N, C-alpha and C positions, 0 to 999 in steps of 0.2 A: 228594569232591564233583566234582572236575574230571573224574575218570574217568567218573562217572555222567553228567555234562553232555555229555562227548564221545559216550558211548554213546547218550544220548537224541537228540543231534544227528544221529548217523549213522542212527538208527532213523527219525527224521523225514525225513531225506533219502531213505532207501530207500523209505519210504511214499510220498513225493512222486513219486519216479521210477516206482513201480509204478502209482500213480494216473494219472500222465501217460500211461503205456503203455496202461493200461486205457481211458482216454478216447480215445486215438488209435485203438486197435483198435475201439472202439465207434462211431466216427464215420467210419472209412475207407470208401471205396467199394469193394465187392466187384467182381470181374470179371464181365463179361457177354460172351456169345458175339457180341454185336452191337457191342462196342467197336470204334471206328474205321470202322464201316460206316454208309453212308447208307441211308435207307429207299428202297425201290424205287418205281416208278411206282404211282400210285393204283390200287387194286383195285376191282372192282365192289362197290357198296355192300352187296350181299347177303352177300358173303364175311365181312366184319368184323361186320356186323350179326348174323349167325347166331352167330358166336363170342361176341358180347356177350350175346345171348339165352341161350345155354347157360351162360354165366358169371353171369347174372342181375345185371349191373352196375347197372342202373337202380333196382332195388329199394332198395338201400342209399344210392346216391348221388343220390337225388331225394326231395323231400317231396311230400305228397299234392297240393298245388296249385302247386308250383313247377316251373320249367323242368326238362326231363330232364337228368340228370347234373350239375346245378349244386350239389349237396351240400346240407348243412344238416340232414340227418336226425339227431336225437339218439339215441344208443344208450347204454343203461346198462351199466356194467361194475363189478366190485368196487372199482375205483380211483376211480370217479366217472363223470360223463357226458362222452362224447366225441361229436363231430359228424363225419359223413361229409363228405369234402371235395369241392370243385368239380373235376370231371375233364373239363370241356369244354375246347376248345383256346384259351380266353382266355389271353393272354400274361401278364396281371397277377394273376389270381386262380385260373386253372386250370392246365392242363398244356401250354399252347401253346408253351413254350420247351423242353419235354422232347425230347431225342434219343430214337431208338429204344432205345439202351442205357439211358438214364435210365428210360424207361418199363418196360423189362424188369426193371431192379433194383427198381423200386417194386412191380411186380406179382408177381414170383416170389421176391424176396428181402426185401421189406418195407423198402426203403431209399430215401429221397428223394434227389434230386440233390445237396442240401447235406449229406448224410450223416446226417440225422435218421432214426432208426428209427421205422417206423410201428407203431402199436399192433396187436396181433394180432386185433383186431376186424376188420381187413382180412384176409381169408382167404388171405394169401400162403402159409400153410403147406399149403394145397391147391393154389393156383395154381402153386406150385413145380413141379408135375408137368405143366404145360402144355407142349406142344411149341413149338419155335421158330416153326413155321408159324402156330400159333394166336396167339402173342404178336404176331407181325408183323401178322397180320390185325386184331387188336384195335387196335394202334397206328394202322394205316391208317384204321380206322373212326373213331376219335376225332379224328384230325387232319384228315381229309378230308371226313367225312360228318356230324359232329356240330356243331350250331350253337354258337359261343362265347357264353358268358354272363358278363358282368362282375359277378359276385356274390361278395362277400367271404366267406371261410370264418369261421363263428362260432368264438369261443374255446372251447376245451375246459374242462370244470370238474373238473380233477384237481389237487389241492393239491401244492405243493412239499413234499418232494423226490420224491414219486411221479411228478411230471410230467417228471423228467429222463429223456431218451430213451436215452442211450448204453448204460445197463446192459441194455437190451433185446437188444443183440447177444449177450450171454452167455446170455440165455434162448434166443435163436435157435440159438446154437452147441450148446446142450445138448438142445434139444427140437424144433427146426423141421427138417423133412426138406428135402433139396435134391435136385436132379436130376429130369429129366423122367420121365414114366411109362415103365416098361419092360414091354413085353408079356410075358405068361407063356406060354412055348412049349408048356406042357402043356395050354393052353386054346385054344379056337377063336377065330376073328376076332370073332364076335359077342360072346362073353364079354369079350374084351379091350377092345372098343369100349365096352361097358357099364361096365367097371371104370374106364376112362379118364374117361368122362363123369361118373361118380359121384365119383371120388376127386379129379379135377382141376377142370375148369370148374364142374361142378355143385356142388362143395364141400358135398356133403350132410352130411359129418361135422361141419361147423361147427355145425349144429343138432342132429343126431341122435346124436352121439357124446358120452358123458359126459367131463367134464374133471377133472383132478387139482387139488390144492390151489393150484397156481400157474398154473391156467387153461390148461394144455396139454391137447389132446385125448388120450384114452387109447388111441389107435390111429389109423392113417391108411390102413390097407388090411385086407383080409380075413384077414391072418395074426394080427391082434389080436382076441381074442374080444369085446372091448368096442366095437369099431368098429361104428358104426351101431346100438348096442344101446339107444338111447333116452336122452334128456337133457332137463333143464329149461332153458329159455332165455326171458328176457323175459316171464315170466308165462304161458308155454305149455309143455306137455310135448310134445316131439317124440318120437313113439313109435319103438320098434325097427323097423328095416327089414330085419332079418335074416329071410330068407324061408322058412327051414325050420322055424320055430316053429309051434306049434299054435294060437296066439292072435293077435288083431289082424291086422296086415298079412300075417302068415304063413299065414293061411287064404285069402288072395286068390290067384287064378290069375295067370299072367303076363298074360293078356288083360285081367283086371280091373285090374291095375296100370297097363297102358297106357291104359285108359279113364280112370282117375283122373288120370293125368298129362296126357292130351290133352284131356279134357272137363271135368275138375275134379270128377268124380263117378263113382260106380259103385253097385252095389246095397248096398255096405257103408258108404259114407261120402261126404261132400261136403267139399271143401277149406275150411279156415277158419284163422284166426290167421295166423301167419307163412307157413304153406304156401299160403294163399290168394294172398299176394303173389308167392310163387315161381311159382305156377301162372299168375296173370294176366300176369306179365312174362316168364316163361321157358319153362316146360315146354309151355304151350299153343302155342308157336311152333316147337317142335322137330319134326323129321321122325318119321314112324311108325317108320322103321328104327332111329333112335337111341333112341326110347322103348322099342321092343322089346328093344334091347340092354341098356338099363338094367334092365328087368324081368327079363330072363334072368340078368343078373349078381346082382341082389338075391335072386332065388329060389335061387341057388346057395349063399348064405351060411348056414352051420349055426348052430344055437343049442342050448344045453343043453336036455335034455328037460324039458317042463313039462306039467301037466295041460291037456288041450285043452278049451276052452270048449264047453259043451253047453247048448242052450236049455232053460229050465225054465219050464213053463207055469203053475206054481202062483201066481205073482204075478198073471197075467192072470185066473185063476179067482177069486182073492181080491178083486180090484178089481171084478169082475162081481157078486160076492156081497155087497158092502158092506164098509166098513172101519170100524175102531174110531175113536172120537172122538179118541184120543190119537196117532193115526198122522198126525202133521203132514206128513211128507214125502209120503205117499200123497195126502193132501188137496190139497196144493199141486200135485202132479203132475196130478191129475184136473182141477183148475181151470185150470192154465196150459199144460200140456204134452200132455195125452192127445189133444186134438183134432187135433194134427199127427203126433205120434210114435206114437199109438195106445195103447190099453190093453195091447196085447200087446208094446209096445216095438219093433215091427218097422218103424216108419216108413211112408212112402208111396212105395215103389219108389225110383227114383233122385232124386226131387224132395225128399223129406224123409228124411234118413238114419235108420237104426235106432239105438236106444240099447242094444238087446240085443246084446251081444258086440262093441260098438264098442271099438277099441283105446284111445281116450282114456278110456273108462270103466273098462276093465280095468287101466289103468296104476296103478302104485303111487301116484305123486303125483296129486292131484286138481285141479291148477292149471287145466288146460284146461277141465274141466267147470265149475268155478267161474267162470273168466274169461269163457267164452262165455255163461253164464247172466247174469252181470252186464252185459256189454257188447254182447251179440249178435254176429252174424256180419257181416263185410264183404261187399261186392258181388263176386260171382264173375262174370267176364266170359268167356264161351266163344264163340268164333267171332265176336267183336265184339258179342255180344248179352248184356246184363246179365241175371242170373237174376231170376226172379219170386218165388221163395220164399226168405225169409231168416229166420234165427233173430232174434227181436226182443230188445232189451236189457230186463232186469228190474231194473236198478240202482235205479230210483226206486220201482217198485211192490212190490218184495219186500225184506224185512229181511234182515240177515245170518243170523238164526236160520232164516228161511224157506228161504233159498238153501242153507244147510248141510243142512237137513232134506231138501229135495228132491234135492240132490246125493247125499246118503247113500242115499236111497231108490233112485235110479237105479243107483248103483254096487253095490247089493246085491240087485237084482231080476233076474228072467229068467235066472238062472244066472250073472250078473255077480259077480265076486269082488273088487271094489274095497273099500277100507276106508272107515270113516266119515269125515265131514267136519265140522269144528268151526266155530262162529261166528267164532272168532279167525282161522282161515285165510281165511274170506270177508272179514273186516274188513281183513286185510293186503292182499289183492288189490284190494279196493275202493279203499283209499287209494293203492295203487301205480298204479292205472289210472284215477284221477280225471281226467276230461277238462277240468275247470275249474281244475285246479291247475297253476301254472307250475313247481312244484318236483318234478314227477315226469316220467318218460318216458311219452310218449303212445303207448301200445302200439297204439292204433287206427290210427296212421299207418303201421305196418309192413305 
């Protein structure tokens, strides 16, 4: 018994030492190239503002009616609800006491000045590729050109022990990339600029790349076949952006991609859901040269061969000739949808997008189709002018059965190849996006 007791004592001591080392490692401050350096003189506001637009900081760190960058936006995660933080230069609730090195560690490494690890809802796995110049420009913008707001940060709703932060460092060690973007010498300058914007500041993969079981993106650049291959996020399906496919965005030209990012629309689609926020706050303000570089890069990404969508006019003919009484989806479509999207599913030019061949309709998951039918589209603002035509919400006027029926009809008409939608799927999204419930994430705010 004495030997067993000594063994257990040594085992407990070793475990305590290992735990102590793990906690130390998980709370230490990593190095920064800005350690010991002071920020330089203030830059013109346009320099940092553009970097902040490219990185779309305001979309996550602001609420719909709150001050810019003051935080508070709730975001759903598998662990619980977290809230974006105040990143104004307020010294008490914001980042007013951050040094340039502190700011760099938070942005590119996901580490707060006190050693707390940030949840990877903050896209530091993408921002890790930002250049030193862009990080310094962002710091200058937030410290010198953003108005401080004394707004406390809401408490996150993640239960203990999942709320313990230091183990995140081991997640970072295993899965988070480090190091700034390195240009590919085999590609031209335009391609490399587009790759940098997509992979780093634009953090497009945060929405458009599928994640594994422990919530890491399944690729951070074009060398991974699942990079930008499409993913579900917050009740929306972010479609594949890999430009060599025959469906969805893959059918768009580079010029059409630029139009979508600059104007929020083209002949194929109008921005909605989370992409509407990215457009309103970010891509609409980017230069044509940068948007052209993004389009050039995206169109270079290969994808496995797939059957190319082809328009099928049999649905249009059937609707013109009358429908059977049990075709509930077609009935709902004629009553609620056809006056805008047309019996042919081709929409009305750039004002009302087509449903025939739409990437959201062709996608495996039906979440985007159901979500926008339930909750309608947000307001797209192009050139400072709000749009005049918006998808209305049918949450109140249509039942789960009706929405499932019309979504199924749309996904299987005009050559579309989407699968059927069930009433249970609609009920799940209806509950998850209920604007009158305090217990859910309000997706309309994104």
